[in-house]
C-alpha positions as CSV (number, residue, x, y, z in Angstrom):
1,X,-19.2,-5.9,78.4
2,X,-17.5,-2.8,77.1
3,X,-19.1,-0.2,75.8
4,X,-20.2,-0.5,71.5
5,X,-19.5,-4.0,70.9
6,X,-20.9,-7.3,70.8
7,X,-17.7,-9.7,71.2
8,X,-18.0,-13.4,71.0
9,X,-14.6,-15.0,71.7
10,X,-12.6,-17.5,70.0
11,X,-13.9,-21.0,71.1
12,X,-16.3,-20.1,73.2
13,X,-19.5,-21.0,71.2
14,X,-20.2,-24.4,70.0
15,X,-23.7,-24.7,67.6
16,X,-24.7,-27.2,65.6
17,X,-26.4,-26.2,61.9
18,X,-28.2,-26.7,59.0
19,X,-24.8,-27.1,56.3
20,X,-24.5,-25.9,52.3
21,X,-22.7,-25.7,49.3
22,X,-23.8,-29.4,48.4
23,X,-23.6,-31.2,52.0
24,X,-25.9,-32.6,54.1
25,X,-27.0,-32.2,58.2
26,X,-24.3,-31.1,60.1
27,X,-22.8,-34.3,61.8
28,X,-21.3,-34.1,65.2
29,X,-19.3,-36.9,65.6
30,X,-17.0,-35.1,63.2
31,X,-17.2,-31.9,65.4
32,X,-16.4,-33.9,68.3
33,X,-13.3,-36.1,66.9
34,X,-11.7,-33.0,65.6
35,X,-11.9,-33.1,61.6
36,X,-14.9,-30.8,61.5
37,X,-17.0,-31.1,58.1
38,X,-20.8,-31.9,57.4
39,X,-20.9,-34.6,55.3
40,X,-24.3,-37.0,54.7
41,X,-21.9,-39.8,56.0
42,X,-18.3,-40.9,56.0
43,X,-16.9,-42.2,52.7
44,X,-16.2,-45.7,52.2
45,X,-12.9,-45.3,52.1
46,X,-10.8,-42.4,54.0
47,X,-8.4,-41.0,52.1
48,X,-4.9,-40.0,53.5
49,X,-1.8,-38.0,52.7
50,X,-1.9,-34.3,51.8
51,X,-4.6,-33.3,50.2
52,X,-4.5,-32.5,45.9
53,X,-4.2,-29.5,43.6
54,X,-7.9,-29.6,42.9
55,X,-8.8,-30.4,46.5
56,X,-7.0,-27.9,48.3
57,X,-8.6,-25.2,45.5
58,X,-12.3,-26.8,46.0
59,X,-11.7,-26.3,50.0
60,X,-11.1,-22.8,49.6
61,X,-13.4,-21.8,47.0
62,X,-16.2,-23.4,49.5
63,X,-14.6,-21.7,52.2
64,X,-13.8,-18.6,51.2
65,X,-17.6,-18.5,49.5
66,X,-19.6,-19.0,52.7
67,X,-17.5,-16.5,54.4
68,X,-18.1,-13.9,52.1
69,X,-22.0,-14.2,52.1
70,X,-21.7,-14.5,56.0
71,X,-22.6,-17.7,56.5
72,X,-20.4,-18.6,59.6
73,X,-21.5,-21.8,60.7
74,X,-21.0,-23.4,56.9
75,X,-17.6,-22.3,56.8
76,X,-16.6,-23.4,59.8
77,X,-17.7,-26.8,58.6
78,X,-14.9,-26.8,56.3
79,X,-12.3,-26.3,58.8
80,X,-10.9,-29.1,60.8
81,X,-12.2,-27.1,64.4
82,X,-15.8,-26.1,63.4
83,X,-16.5,-25.1,67.5
84,X,-13.3,-22.3,67.4
85,X,-13.8,-21.2,63.9
86,X,-18.1,-20.7,64.0
87,X,-18.2,-18.4,66.6
88,X,-15.0,-15.8,65.5
89,X,-16.2,-16.3,61.7
90,X,-19.2,-14.9,63.7
91,X,-18.2,-12.3,65.8
92,X,-16.3,-11.1,62.3
93,X,-19.9,-9.9,61.0
94,X,-21.8,-9.1,64.0
95,X,-19.0,-7.7,66.5
96,X,-16.7,-6.1,64.4
97,X,-19.3,-5.2,61.9
98,X,-17.2,-6.2,58.7
99,X,-19.7,-6.5,55.4
100,X,-19.3,-6.6,51.9
101,X,-16.2,-9.1,52.2
102,X,-14.3,-9.9,48.8
103,X,-11.8,-12.5,49.1
104,X,-9.1,-13.5,46.2
105,X,-7.1,-16.3,46.6
106,X,-3.7,-15.8,45.3
107,X,-1.7,-18.7,43.9
108,X,-1.2,-21.8,46.2
109,X,2.1,-23.1,47.6
110,X,1.5,-26.9,48.0
111,X,-1.5,-26.6,50.7
112,X,-0.9,-23.1,51.4
113,X,-2.9,-20.3,50.0
114,X,-2.6,-16.8,50.2
115,X,-5.4,-14.1,50.1
116,X,-6.6,-10.6,49.8
117,X,-9.3,-9.5,51.7
118,X,-11.4,-6.5,50.8
119,X,-14.4,-5.5,53.0
120,X,-16.1,-2.5,54.7
121,X,-16.5,-2.1,58.4
122,X,-19.3,0.4,59.4
123,X,-21.0,1.3,62.8
124,X,-23.3,4.1,63.7
125,X,-23.1,5.7,60.2
126,X,-19.9,5.5,59.9
127,X,-17.8,3.7,57.1
128,X,-14.2,3.0,55.8
129,X,-13.1,0.0,53.7
130,X,-11.0,-2.6,55.0
131,X,-8.1,-4.2,53.3
132,X,-5.3,-6.8,54.2
133,X,-3.7,-10.3,53.4
134,X,-3.7,-13.6,55.2
135,X,-3.2,-17.3,54.6
136,X,-4.6,-20.6,55.1
137,X,-3.1,-24.1,54.8
138,X,-5.6,-27.4,53.8
139,X,-4.7,-30.0,55.8
140,X,-6.4,-33.7,55.5
141,X,-8.8,-34.3,58.0
142,X,-7.7,-37.1,60.5
143,X,-11.1,-39.6,60.8
144,X,-13.6,-38.2,58.0
145,X,-10.7,-38.2,55.3
146,X,-11.6,-34.7,53.8
147,X,-9.6,-32.0,52.5
148,X,-10.2,-29.2,55.5
149,X,-8.4,-25.5,56.2
150,X,-6.3,-25.9,59.1
151,X,-8.2,-23.8,61.5
152,X,-5.8,-20.8,63.0
153,X,-7.5,-17.2,64.2
154,X,-5.0,-15.8,61.7
155,X,-7.2,-17.3,58.8
156,X,-9.0,-14.6,60.2
157,X,-7.0,-11.9,60.7
158,X,-3.1,-12.2,60.5
159,X,-2.9,-10.4,63.5
160,X,-5.5,-12.4,65.4
161,X,-4.4,-15.0,68.4
162,X,-5.8,-17.6,70.4
163,X,-8.4,-16.0,72.5
164,X,-8.6,-12.3,70.7
165,X,-11.8,-11.0,69.4
166,X,-12.5,-8.5,66.4
167,X,-14.8,-6.1,67.6
168,X,-15.9,-2.5,66.4
169,X,-17.6,0.5,68.8
170,X,-16.5,2.7,70.8
171,X,-13.0,2.6,71.6
172,X,-12.2,1.5,75.2
173,X,-10.0,4.3,75.8
174,X,-9.5,7.9,74.2
175,X,-6.2,8.4,71.7
176,X,-2.9,9.5,73.1
177,X,-0.3,11.6,71.6
178,X,2.6,10.8,73.2
179,X,5.3,12.2,73.1
180,X,9.2,12.1,74.5
181,X,10.9,13.9,77.3
182,X,11.6,16.6,74.6
183,X,7.8,17.0,73.2
184,X,8.8,15.0,69.7
185,X,5.8,13.1,68.5
186,X,6.2,9.3,69.7
187,X,4.4,7.8,66.5
188,X,4.1,3.4,65.5
189,X,4.5,4.7,62.2
190,X,7.9,6.0,63.1
191,X,8.7,3.8,65.5
192,X,7.4,0.7,65.1
193,X,8.4,-1.4,67.6
194,X,6.7,0.9,70.2
195,X,3.8,-0.2,69.1
196,X,2.8,-2.5,71.6
197,X,4.3,0.4,74.3
198,X,1.8,2.7,73.0
199,X,-1.3,0.6,73.0
200,X,-0.4,0.1,76.6
201,X,0.3,3.7,77.7
202,X,-3.3,4.7,76.0
203,X,-5.3,1.7,77.6
204,X,-3.7,2.7,81.0
205,X,-3.7,6.3,80.7
206,X,-6.0,7.2,78.0
207,X,-8.8,8.4,80.2
208,X,-6.2,10.4,82.4
209,X,-4.9,12.5,79.4
210,X,-7.3,14.6,78.4
211,X,-8.3,12.8,75.2
212,X,-12.0,11.6,74.0
213,X,-12.5,8.0,72.5
214,X,-13.3,8.2,68.9
215,X,-14.6,4.7,66.9
216,X,-12.6,1.9,66.0
217,X,-11.9,-1.6,64.7
218,X,-9.9,-3.3,67.3
219,X,-8.5,-6.9,68.3
220,X,-9.7,-7.1,71.7
221,X,-7.3,-9.8,74.0
222,X,-8.2,-12.7,75.9
223,X,-5.4,-11.3,78.6
224,X,-7.1,-8.4,81.3
225,X,-4.0,-6.6,81.1
226,X,-3.1,-6.7,77.5
227,X,-4.4,-3.6,75.5
228,X,-6.9,-3.6,72.8
229,X,-4.8,-3.3,69.2
230,X,-6.1,-0.9,67.1
231,X,-6.8,-2.1,63.5
232,X,-9.2,0.6,61.7
233,X,-10.2,4.4,63.0
234,X,-13.8,5.1,61.8
235,X,-14.3,8.2,63.8
236,X,-11.3,9.4,65.6
237,X,-11.3,10.9,68.9
238,X,-9.5,13.7,70.5
239,X,-6.1,12.8,71.3
240,X,-5.1,13.6,75.0
241,X,-1.0,14.7,75.5
242,X,0.8,12.2,77.2
243,X,4.2,12.9,78.0
244,X,6.6,10.2,78.7
245,X,10.7,9.6,79.7
246,X,11.5,7.8,76.1
247,X,14.0,9.7,74.1
248,X,13.4,10.2,70.4
249,X,17.1,10.0,69.3
250,X,17.5,6.9,71.4
251,X,14.6,5.1,70.5
252,X,15.4,5.4,66.7
253,X,18.9,3.9,67.2
254,X,17.8,0.9,69.2
255,X,14.6,0.6,66.4
256,X,17.3,0.4,63.8
257,X,19.9,-1.9,65.7
258,X,17.0,-4.5,66.7
259,X,16.3,-4.9,63.2
260,X,19.9,-6.3,62.3
261,X,19.2,-9.4,64.4
262,X,15.7,-11.5,64.8
263,X,14.3,-11.9,68.1
264,X,16.1,-8.8,69.8
265,X,15.2,-6.4,72.3
266,X,16.9,-3.3,74.4
267,X,16.3,-1.2,76.8
268,X,18.1,2.1,77.9
269,X,17.7,4.0,81.2
270,X,19.1,7.1,82.8
271,X,20.6,5.8,85.7
272,X,20.9,9.2,87.6
273,X,16.9,9.1,87.8
274,X,15.3,5.5,86.4
275,X,14.5,7.2,83.6
276,X,13.0,4.8,80.5
277,X,15.2,6.2,77.5
278,X,14.3,3.7,74.5
279,X,12.6,0.4,74.3
280,X,12.4,-2.0,71.1
281,X,11.6,-5.3,70.2
282,X,12.5,-7.1,67.0
283,X,10.2,-10.3,67.3
284,X,7.5,-11.9,65.0
285,X,4.9,-12.6,68.2
286,X,4.8,-8.5,68.9
287,X,6.2,-9.6,72.8
288,X,7.7,-7.1,74.4
289,X,10.1,-9.2,75.7
290,X,12.5,-6.0,76.6
291,X,10.1,-5.2,79.5
292,X,8.1,-9.1,80.0
293,X,11.1,-11.4,78.8
294,X,11.7,-13.9,81.5
295,X,14.8,-15.6,80.4
296,X,18.6,-16.6,81.7
297,X,20.6,-13.7,81.4
298,X,23.9,-15.6,81.4
299,X,27.1,-14.4,82.9
300,X,26.0,-10.6,82.6
301,X,24.8,-11.6,86.5
302,X,28.2,-12.1,87.2
303,X,27.5,-8.2,88.2
304,X,25.0,-9.4,90.6
305,X,27.2,-12.0,91.8
306,X,30.5,-9.6,92.1
307,X,28.5,-7.5,94.2
308,X,27.9,-10.5,96.6
309,X,31.3,-11.3,96.9
310,X,32.4,-8.4,97.9
311,X,29.5,-7.0,100.2
312,X,29.8,-10.3,102.1
313,X,34.1,-10.1,102.4
314,X,34.4,-13.0,100.2
315,X,36.7,-11.3,97.8
316,X,37.6,-8.0,96.0
317,X,38.3,-6.2,92.9
318,X,41.9,-7.0,93.5
319,X,41.6,-10.2,95.3
320,X,41.5,-13.4,94.2
321,X,39.5,-15.0,92.1
322,X,41.4,-18.2,90.6
323,X,40.5,-19.3,86.9
324,X,40.5,-22.9,86.9
325,X,40.0,-25.3,83.6
326,X,36.8,-26.4,85.7
327,X,34.9,-26.1,88.8
328,X,32.7,-29.2,90.2
329,X,29.6,-27.7,92.8
330,X,27.5,-30.7,94.6
331,X,28.1,-33.1,91.4
332,X,28.0,-31.1,89.0
333,X,30.9,-29.9,86.9
334,X,31.2,-26.3,85.3
335,X,33.3,-24.9,82.7
336,X,34.8,-22.4,80.9
337,X,33.7,-20.8,77.0
338,X,36.3,-23.2,74.6
339,X,39.7,-21.9,74.4
340,X,39.6,-19.9,77.8
341,X,43.1,-20.3,79.7
342,X,42.8,-21.3,82.7
343,X,44.4,-18.4,85.5
344,X,45.1,-19.5,88.8
345,X,46.4,-16.1,90.5
346,X,43.2,-14.5,88.7
347,X,41.7,-11.5,90.3
348,X,38.2,-10.8,90.7
349,X,38.6,-8.3,88.1
350,X,40.5,-10.5,85.5
351,X,37.9,-13.4,86.2
352,X,35.2,-10.8,85.6
353,X,36.5,-9.1,82.5
354,X,37.4,-12.6,80.5
355,X,34.0,-14.0,82.0
356,X,35.4,-17.0,83.9
357,X,32.9,-18.9,85.0
358,X,34.8,-21.6,87.3
359,X,36.1,-18.6,89.4
360,X,32.5,-17.5,90.3
361,X,31.4,-21.4,91.2
362,X,34.9,-22.0,93.2
363,X,34.0,-18.3,95.6
364,X,30.2,-19.6,96.3
365,X,30.9,-22.0,98.6
366,X,33.7,-19.3,100.8
367,X,31.6,-18.1,104.2
368,X,29.6,-17.0,105.1
369,X,27.8,-17.2,101.7
370,X,24.4,-19.8,101.8
371,X,21.8,-20.5,99.3
372,X,20.6,-17.4,100.3
373,X,23.0,-15.0,99.8
374,X,22.5,-14.1,95.9
375,X,18.3,-13.8,96.2
376,X,19.7,-11.1,99.1
377,X,21.9,-9.2,97.0
378,X,19.4,-8.8,94.1
379,X,16.4,-8.1,96.2
380,X,18.0,-5.6,98.7
381,X,20.7,-3.7,96.8
382,X,19.6,-4.0,93.1
383,X,16.1,-4.5,94.0
384,X,15.1,-7.2,92.0
385,X,12.3,-9.9,92.4
386,X,10.0,-8.2,95.0
387,X,7.3,-7.8,92.2
388,X,6.4,-4.6,93.0
389,X,8.0,-2.4,90.2
390,X,5.4,0.1,88.5
391,X,7.1,1.1,85.2
392,X,3.7,2.7,84.4
393,X,2.8,-0.8,81.9
394,X,3.4,-4.8,82.4
395,X,7.0,-5.0,83.3
396,X,9.0,-8.4,85.0
397,X,10.6,-7.7,88.2
398,X,13.5,-9.9,87.9
399,X,13.7,-13.2,89.4
400,X,16.8,-14.4,91.7
401,X,14.9,-17.6,94.1
402,X,16.6,-18.8,96.7
403,X,18.6,-22.7,95.2
404,X,20.4,-24.8,96.7
405,X,21.9,-28.1,95.2
406,X,23.4,-27.2,91.3
407,X,21.4,-24.1,90.9
408,X,23.3,-22.2,93.4
409,X,26.5,-22.5,91.7
410,X,24.3,-22.0,88.1
411,X,22.6,-19.2,89.5
412,X,25.8,-17.2,90.3
413,X,26.7,-17.3,86.3
414,X,23.3,-16.6,85.2
415,X,21.9,-19.6,84.6
416,X,19.7,-22.7,86.8
417,X,16.5,-20.7,88.0
418,X,17.8,-16.7,87.3
419,X,15.3,-14.7,85.2
420,X,15.2,-11.3,84.0
421,X,14.0,-9.0,81.2
422,X,16.8,-6.6,79.3
423,X,15.1,-4.1,81.6
424,X,16.7,-5.9,84.3
425,X,19.7,-5.7,83.8
426,X,19.8,-2.3,82.2
427,X,18.7,-1.6,85.8
428,X,21.1,-3.8,87.0
429,X,23.9,-1.8,85.3
430,X,22.5,1.7,86.6
431,X,22.5,0.6,90.2
432,X,26.3,-1.0,90.1
433,X,27.2,2.6,88.7
434,X,25.7,5.0,90.6
435,X,25.2,2.6,93.7
436,X,21.7,3.8,94.1
437,X,18.6,1.6,93.0
438,X,16.1,3.9,90.8
439,X,13.2,2.1,90.0
440,X,12.8,2.5,86.2
441,X,10.0,4.1,84.8
442,X,8.4,5.1,81.7
443,X,5.6,7.8,82.9
444,X,5.9,10.6,85.7
445,X,4.3,9.2,89.3
446,X,2.3,12.4,88.9
447,X,-0.1,11.0,86.5
448,X,-1.5,8.6,89.0
449,X,0.3,8.6,92.4
450,X,1.6,5.5,92.4
451,X,4.8,4.5,93.9
452,X,7.8,3.2,92.7
453,X,9.9,0.3,94.3
454,X,12.6,0.7,96.8
455,X,15.8,-0.6,97.2
456,X,18.8,0.3,99.7
457,X,21.7,0.3,97.0
458,X,24.8,-0.7,97.2
459,X,27.8,0.5,99.3
460,X,29.8,3.1,97.6
461,X,32.8,0.6,97.7
462,X,31.3,-2.3,95.8
463,X,29.6,0.4,93.4
464,X,33.2,1.9,92.7
465,X,34.6,-1.6,91.8
466,X,31.6,-2.7,90.0
467,X,32.0,0.1,87.8
468,X,36.0,-0.5,87.3
469,X,35.7,-3.9,86.6
470,X,33.0,-2.9,83.9
471,X,35.2,-0.6,82.7
472,X,37.8,-3.1,82.5
473,X,35.7,-5.2,80.4
474,X,34.9,-2.9,78.2
475,X,38.6,-1.6,77.3
476,X,40.1,-5.0,77.8
477,X,38.0,-7.8,77.9
478,X,35.1,-9.6,76.4
479,X,33.0,-6.5,75.4
480,X,36.1,-4.4,73.7
481,X,34.9,-5.2,70.2
482,X,31.5,-3.9,70.6
483,X,32.3,-1.1,72.7
484,X,34.9,-0.4,70.7
485,X,35.1,3.3,68.7
486,X,33.1,4.5,71.7
487,X,33.9,7.6,73.5
488,X,33.0,9.2,76.9
489,X,33.3,6.9,80.3
490,X,32.0,3.5,79.2
491,X,32.0,-0.4,80.9
492,X,30.3,-3.1,79.5
493,X,29.4,-7.2,80.6
494,X,29.1,-9.9,78.0
495,X,26.5,-12.8,78.7
496,X,25.4,-16.2,76.8
497,X,23.1,-18.5,78.1
498,X,21.9,-22.1,77.1
499,X,18.3,-22.9,77.1
500,X,17.0,-26.1,76.9
501,X,15.8,-27.2,73.2
502,X,17.6,-24.3,71.3
503,X,21.3,-24.7,69.6
504,X,22.7,-21.4,69.7
505,X,22.7,-20.0,73.3
506,X,21.3,-16.5,73.9
507,X,23.4,-13.5,73.4
508,X,23.2,-10.9,76.2
509,X,25.3,-7.9,76.9
510,X,24.6,-4.7,79.1
511,X,26.9,-1.4,79.8
512,X,26.9,2.0,79.8
513,X,28.4,5.4,78.6
514,X,28.0,8.6,80.8
515,X,24.8,8.6,82.2
516,X,22.9,6.0,80.1
517,X,23.1,2.4,81.0
518,X,21.5,-0.2,78.1
519,X,21.2,-4.1,77.9
520,X,20.3,-6.2,75.2
521,X,19.2,-10.1,74.6
522,X,18.8,-11.8,70.9
523,X,17.4,-15.2,71.0
524,X,19.9,-17.7,70.0
525,X,22.6,-15.2,68.9
526,X,25.7,-17.0,70.0
527,X,28.2,-14.9,72.4
528,X,27.1,-11.8,74.3
529,X,29.5,-9.6,71.6
530,X,28.2,-11.2,69.0
531,X,25.1,-9.9,68.5
532,X,23.4,-7.7,71.6
533,X,26.4,-6.3,72.0
534,X,26.5,-4.0,68.8
535,X,22.6,-3.8,69.2
536,X,24.2,-2.2,73.4
537,X,26.5,0.1,71.4
538,X,24.3,1.7,69.0
539,X,22.3,2.6,71.6
540,X,24.9,4.3,74.1
541,X,26.5,5.5,70.7
542,X,23.3,7.6,70.3
543,X,23.1,8.8,73.6
544,X,19.8,10.1,75.3
């Protein structure tokens, strides 16, 4: 048990209590059939259809009244999941020490009711007011026909998810004052999408940065490797200073850029060192997809595939890579983007800058390539897929599994079984243009003596060809529009990845400008240059 708190996890307790507010004994059957509730007996005729206006008003009023009075078991009976609702509502008062609760409902929209909460959080003589907004939806119980609150943890607090718990007590980690590479303080208020990153850094390095913990109301997440989310500070601890590799100017540009496109993430790194200069996400779920995303990277993967072709002597930048209308590999037919003109005499550079799928698919059958060749290239040259990156917080190292059948061809163009994050692709670009793999990192290894991952990198000739092909893509190919107006030494690669169940492909883009490499992904953003491209260009324009 962590210090100073008594936690109850959502869904971990099942209690049978005596009901209130005009209802009789608790009906055990109703809890087991998922309808919640505590009626003295089932009505003769079970109602169907959406709850009416009066039912919505009555159910929410009774639920709020019980919640305000701290009667968790009673409040839970007005939901459609007693077993999950009761322990979280209990912990609201007991583990989170939230009292004097006043809930004010807003105007309902159909069966959805917004509401505001005002309360007081008190712990060991320290008190502070708490205020927030949330909403609930009233549904019809399947078997009872009763109007019930559709139970979600977010009813209690909008930031709560399944398995989360509210707790008040001494913080599990001292606060930190994270600073950028030049000493500028980085805060959630100024850089909102850094919130989860700063929480993660605090959880891991708070006790190493020299601070002392305060008293806080926090969300404790079910996953052990997920940092607590602080909601309210009752008594400030002393913050320890934590230097990071981030650049305040690059971070500001990244924050602004991702706001233009929903479900977007971007990472920028310094190729000469591996230092992470910026990480930003624009996501409703708060997930750090920039570091932890696991999705197909589309044609940005052709950087690694091109390196494999060159390193294995299959072709070279100026060697043949015919771009045909279609290419068939083991019964699966691959096509190019609509409107792309075939070019039987294309070089690798030309097929790369136009992002011709069929050219890459046709070349993977050349000797000495095997099902393992792309995996070997990714691991030994680019440091991907070895599960050994130590960035300072949780991150994904990429995955390029050895694949036979149609997936061997699909992997080569960034589909199939290949998975990447923007962090991975920013690192791929950094390796491609320098020839050296330098594992990305957020905090110095001197802080915790961790060992960064290593890989042998690329031959100088391969790196030179990759860099030149990316330059051509940025000035003559698919990345031209996005990279327009950028000065200095620039290069890029576009990508779009089709994902099952999505009507529009994910937009991918990675590029470099002098000693900065960046990569971005926008879910359902379309072509690489449509959404991810402008994000990367904005970050590169800001510099590090």
